[in-house]
ZAMARGU-4260 file (C-alpha; in steps of 0.2 Angstrom, whole numbers, plus 5000, padded with zeros to 4 digits):
<rodrens>
0) 5475/5247/4682 | 5483/5254/4664 | 5496/5244/4653 | 5507/5252/4644 | 5519/5249/4631
5) 5533/5255/4623 | 5537/5261/4607 | 5545/5250/4595 | 5561/5253/4588 | 5564/5258/4570
10) 5569/5242/4563 | 5553/5234/4573 | 5540/5245/4566 | 5549/5241/4550 | 5546/5223/4551
15) 5530/5225/4559 | 5524/5237/4545 | 5528/5221/4531 | 5521/5208/4541 | 5506/5217/4542
20) 5505/5222/4522 | 5510/5202/4520 | 5494/5195/4532 | 5485/5208/4518 | 5488/5200/4506
25) 5485/5184/4511 | 5468/5189/4512 | 5465/5191/4492 | 5468/5206/4491 | 5475/5210/4471
30) 5493/5218/4470 | 5496/5231/4457 | 5505/5226/4443 | 5511/5242/4436 | 5520/5255/4449
35) 5534/5251/4462 | 5537/5235/4471 | 5524/5232/4488 | 5528/5223/4502 | 5514/5210/4496
40) 5522/5207/4480 | 5539/5203/4490 | 5529/5192/4505 | 5523/5181/4490 | 5540/5181/4483
45) 5545/5171/4497 | 5530/5163/4505 | 5520/5159/4488 | 5535/5157/4475 | 5525/5168/4462
50) 5531/5181/4452 | 5523/5179/4435 | 5530/5192/4428 | 5549/5192/4433 | 5547/5210/4442
55) 5553/5206/4459 | 5566/5198/4452 | 5571/5211/4442 | 5568/5225/4452 | 5579/5216/4464
60) 5594/5218/4453 | 5589/5239/4450 | 5587/5244/4469 | 5599/5244/4482 | 5586/5248/4495
65) 5571/5234/4489 | 5585/5223/4494 | 5588/5228/4509 | 5569/5226/4512 | 5569/5211/4502
70) 5584/5206/4514 | 5577/5209/4529 | 5561/5202/4526 | 5567/5185/4521 | 5577/5186/4538
75) 5559/5185/4543 | 5549/5176/4536 | 5561/5162/4532 | 5563/5145/4541 | 5580/5141/4539
80) 5596/5155/4539 | 5612/5149/4535 | 5622/5165/4538 | 5642/5169/4528 | 5658/5158/4532
85) 5666/5165/4545 | 5684/5157/4540 | 5702/5162/4541 | 5705/5154/4523 | 5699/5157/4504
90) 5697/5140/4502 | 5679/5134/4492 | 5667/5128/4505 | 5661/5111/4505 | 5648/5113/4519
95) 5636/5129/4527 | 5629/5125/4544 | 5615/5133/4549 | 5602/5131/4564 | 5590/5116/4558
100) 5597/5113/4543 | 5617/5108/4534 | 5620/5109/4515 | 5634/5099/4509 | 5643/5099/4493
105) 5651/5085/4485 | 5657/5078/4468 | 5646/5066/4457 | 5658/5049/4455 | 5647/5046/4439
110) 5651/5060/4429 | 5665/5072/4436 | 5659/5088/4427 | 5643/5089/4439 | 5641/5091/4458
115) 5629/5086/4472 | 5619/5097/4483 | 5614/5089/4499 | 5601/5101/4509 | 5601/5089/4526
120) 5584/5097/4538 | 5588/5089/4558 | 5575/5092/4570 | 5558/5084/4577 | 5546/5089/4565
125) 5556/5101/4549 | 5547/5111/4538 | 5551/5105/4522 | 5558/5120/4513 | 5553/5124/4492
130) 5564/5138/4489 | 5582/5143/4494 | 5588/5161/4493 | 5609/5165/4490 | 5611/5184/4496
135) 5626/5192/4490 | 5635/5205/4500 | 5629/5218/4487 | 5611/5216/4491 | 5608/5205/4479
140) 5597/5188/4481 | 5593/5172/4469 | 5583/5162/4471 | 5581/5145/4465 | 5566/5132/4468
145) 5569/5117/4476 | 5564/5097/4471 | 5552/5088/4485 | 5565/5080/4502 | 5567/5061/4505
150) 5567/5059/4522 | 5573/5075/4527 | 5587/5077/4513 | 5585/5087/4497 | 5595/5080/4485
155) 5600/5093/4470 | 5614/5088/4454 | 5622/5103/4447 | 5633/5106/4432 | 5652/5110/4440
160) 5650/5130/4440 | 5633/5134/4439 | 5625/5150/4450 | 5618/5139/4461 | 5634/5130/4465
165) 5646/5145/4463 | 5636/5156/4476 | 5633/5140/4491 | 5654/5139/4489 | 5654/5159/4490
170) 5664/5163/4512 | 5651/5178/4508 | 5635/5174/4502 | 5620/5171/4517 | 5608/5158/4511
175) 5588/5157/4515 | 5579/5141/4515 | 5557/5143/4514
</rodrens>
């Protein structure tokens, strides 16, 4: 008896390469810090919050292909994702729904120049994210660190007009939590 396997699609092969490279980085291999950004560096940036020289963030802003690769890896390596809002109006978004989480934006009653961002994790045993990634339609992704959660709710207090708040309220952004 023989087993036959179909050749993976190009997209599946690419994801397989990402996973293999990420596994190799987890085994303690050194990452070369000069030259092009490696998949190991991208994965470390996502999973371990490692980017000591800000290489990844800097290159993501300059390379469209790297941004595309990064976004593909984000989709595969993050615990929660919140898609772009499919809305009929161009109103400012106050709530974003994703599988396993809800992000709400609430004005502070104590300080009118500040806004609360509440990330509620739903489900039986949620994985608590430590970082939030916001991706623009042009491929640019920005990473924000998250504080610890309390009873599956992560709360941030930001200034009105902050980059994080503006990004979360943008209909066209895609959000990932890891």
